[in-house]
Every structure is written in structure tokens, then in C-alpha cells.
N, C-alpha and C positions, 0 to 999 in steps of 0.2 A: 469488580475491583474491590479489594479489601481496603476500604477507606481508613480502618482503624490503624493501619501502618503509618499513616501520615497525619493522624489526628492527635493534636495536643489538647487534652480536655480543657485546660485552663485558657488557652489562647486561640483555639480553632485551627483551621487548615490554612496554610499559606498557599496562595494561588500558584506560585511557581512549583511548589512541591506537588500540588494537585495535577498540574500540567505534566510534570515529569513522570508521575505515576501512570497517568492515562496514556500519554504518547511515547513514553520511553520504550525502547526496543529497536534494534537495528533495522528490522524489516518493515515496521509500521509506515514510515514515509513512502516506501515503495508500494506497499499495498494501497495506500490512499491515492497515490498518483496513478496506479494501474486502474483503479475503479473510476477515477475522474476521467481518464483517457477513453475508456471503452464503455463505461456505464456499469460494468460488473467485472469480477474476476472469478475464475474457477481454480480450485485447489491445485490440480495437476499442472495447469497452465502456469500458475504462479511459481510452483516448484521448478519448472523448466526454465522460466525466465530469470528467476532470482538465484537459482542454484542453491536453494536452501533445503534443509532436511524437513521431512514431513512433520516431525515432532515440534520443531521450532515454529514452522509456519502455522500449524494447528493451534499452538499456544497463543501466538500473536493474533490470529484471527478470532479466537475465542475471547481474548481480552478486549479487542475492539468491539466485538459483539456485546459482551457483558457491560461495556461502558456506553453502549447506545450509539456508537459511531457507525457501525455497519449492521446489516441484518443478513441472515442466511435464508435464501429462497430455495425451497426444495420442490422440484418438478416431478410429477408422477409419470415418468416415462421410462422406457427400457432402451438402453442402459440408463441407470439413474443419473440425474443431472442436478447439481447444486450450484447456484450463483451466490456470490457475496456482493451486496449492493449497499449504497449509502442510505442512512436514515437522513431525515431533515437536518439533524444535528451534525452528521458527518459531512454533509454538503457545505457547511459553513467553514470547514477546514481547508477547502481547496484554495481559496485566495491567499490564505496564510502560508500554505506550502509553496505557492507560486512565488511569494515574496522571499521566503527563505532560500529557495533555489536561486533566484536572481541575485540576492545578496551574496550567497556563497560563490556563485560564478564570477561576479565582479571582483570579489576579494581574491579569488584564485588567480584571476588575470593580473591583478595588481602585483601579486607575489610571483608571477610567471610560473605558476604550477600547471602541469598538464591536466587537461580534462579527459577523463576516461571515456573510451568509446561507449556508445549507447546512452550516454548521460542525457542527451537532448531528446531522446525518443518520445517522452510523454510531455514535452514542453513546446511542441510546435516548431522545433528547430532540428528535427531528425535529419541525419544524412541519408543518402540513398541506401547505404549499407544497413543502417538502422532499420529503415522501412522494409527492406527485403527480409531481414531477420524477423521483424514483427509479423509480417505477412505470413511467413512460414509457420511461426509459432501459433498464431491465431487460427490458421487454416487447419492445424492438427486438432483432432478431437481429444477427449480425455484419455483415450487409450493409445494415443500417438498416431492413430490412423486418420487419414483425410476424412473430414465431415462431408456428407453429400448434400 
């Protein structure tokens, strides 16, 4: 993270600015929830689930890694395998994101806003349809073929 973008030499860094710089990004909450649900995520798996471009996903993963939230674990196997997992610092974010999710859900209910399908999947409230979809996605290997 380029901290100089949020640093005011005379007054220091404001905590909310620091948070926004580290955690800003549309897909970071989903990456964090995905890792907390399964213990790791894989690049192609995340692309399929989130329907995000490789460029954007790679950028957000790299930022989380640079900021010490996740780490990249490379396995010496054929075909190559890379998992993204939490650091100890990253694990501290999980309860925060649980609270944010619950707050948003309560507020959406107050406003009678519809909750998108698949929203509950990583929060222990998944529908049978969500679970079937996740089972299929997680059963597929990085190349889209069934893992044995």
C-alpha cells in the first residue's frame, strides 16, 4: 500500500482514511468472506464465484497481500496450486465483516429491500440452492474439471 497517498506530513494519517485505503475495493469483502468460509480461496475459483475479471481480482488480492491481510501459499505440485489464506492480522477482520453484514441485512429489511440470491452463503444461512451451487463450484478444480 502506498501510504504516502493518505499521509499528511503535518497531522499524520486519519484512521478512517487508512481503513478506506486498505479495505477499499468492491471485491475485498467477498475475498475476506470466502477465505473465512473455507480457510482459503483459489484464484480461478474466486473468478467463477464472483464473476470478476482476472485483472481486478489479481489487483485486489495483491493489495490485501501487500497490506498483510492475506498471504499467498504456493504448492510444488503439478498442476501448480496457489491458495490465498489469512495472516493473523487478516483473521481479526472476520468478526468485523460479520457485524457489517448483519447491520446491512437488518437495514435492508427495515427498508423492504430485496436480498440478492447467494447473499447468505458465507454467513451460515445459505439456502439449499446456494449450497448446491457452492458444492459444484468447490468440487471443480482450477481447470474446471472435477478434482479426484
